[in-house]
Phi, psi and omega in degrees: 000125180279139176282148179293143176282133181299128180297146181288148180296142177092344182284162178304314183299319180296319177299323181293321182296313184295328181288316177299317177300317177297325178297323177294308179301327180274359179079017180269346167231131188238155180308133182083356180274144179283138175284156174298167182296165179302318179299308185293323181284331174294317180290323178295327181266353180071039179232165177287158183293330177293318180293323176298314179300318178293322180296315178298321176300310180301313182286341172289316180301324185277359178086006178281317180245162177224124178271124175252121188304129181075000187235330182127195185247127178239157171287131176286182182283002181049042172291145182300325182295324177288315183291333181265006186299324176295341175300324181297319177299317182296316180301313184295324188267352184291151177217159171060227180300321177303318180295322172303315180296322179296318181292325181291321176293321180296319178303316181297311183287322184288325179293320177296313178302317184295320177295317176298319181295321182295336177272339193237344187297137179255178190295326177292318180291324178296323178292327171298316178297318180291327177301312180288330175296318183290325178294317177298322181286340186271001183214154174247010177281119189300320178301315182293313179302313180309304184302320180281335172296311179299316183291328178298310184284332175295318181296322178299310181301318176295324180287346175292344175076021177232105188292328183286324175292324174297322180291323177294315179298322177303313181296329180279346186271076178296121176294323179298315178289318177301318179298318180295323178297311182293329175295318180291326178289322177299314177299320176290348186071024186263008184295320182294327172294320180291326173299320179294326175299315178293327179292326177296319178298317182295320178297323177293331175285322176293320176289353186050051183247087186305316185292316175295321172307313185292318181288320179290324175296315176300324178294319180302306180294327179301325174296322176294320181293322176305313180302315178296314181301322176298321179288326179293317180296318181294316182276346185245000000 
């Protein structure tokens, strides 16, 4: 199934998308509410039914609308995770300088999220972080390490208490790219160093030290940036 191509700015379809989004932002369409029929909505917004159909398809792909078979089209709950799902596609497909830019954003957000988590994490959340840290230390299987690495950082982001930030970080956490990094670290013999970085992050959470948490998390992502730069220099 082909993903819909994003409409060009200024097109009738793009204007229809903007108008539907405005209806939601203004509270005239609410989360969970069924949209008017395609014909009625097209007439209300002054666009053709074909343009309306394309707008609905695009907004469905973005996670703003949901088509329910035999029932109609509804506004989703507008959860940040659903709306930012397409960011994961961008992260998975990014290469070269663009991937470096995404890592820069991730470093800023992940260090902030880790600092917030140090101030807010509870005992149950801390135990979850520790569980994934111990699991990473207990295996040399790259796939298992990767799974627990993702879960380790996801648990920290959730402990930060900001669902939108956690959703953005989830989108930026490309499993494909992380797998390449872990394999690269394995070749460099750097897995033990990376384990120590994770342990430092965990200790900062235990100590409830936001500033230490921020700097250790930034240094951790900084090592990934270094690894990427070296590969770009080698290949370019």
